[in-house]
C-alpha angles and dihedrals in degrees: 000000000000093000091058093052091050090053090049091052092048089050091052091048090051091051089054093046092247100133130128114287127198121209109201125206136172094218129056092218091058092050093049093047092050091048090053092048092050091050088055094045095044108026091167089070095055122217111333117234118252114206135176113237121195113205118237110263095016113136098186117073088209088069090068118120128221118233130198111204118210132171137184104036124134127223095269092055092044091059088058090046090052091055091049092049092049091051087060096045092257139116141209128246129181109247 
């Protein structure tokens, strides 16, 4: 029973555009700065996670990307997030 309700909630979140978003950056400093800015802009979300993501098939650890994980933002807020990511040479992907 519980599993069904979780799927229903996820479906409703998806309909509202409130799914997990990944902001991808080449530099750790950019990812951390964006995470701090997002925590200031959207305090209700808390501090976004910053994780290191190694691309499949990459041999060199320096080719890893840095990802800021955010959840629960609507389309209006995501437009602002997109601009912030672009200012730091990053981009957003639905995750």
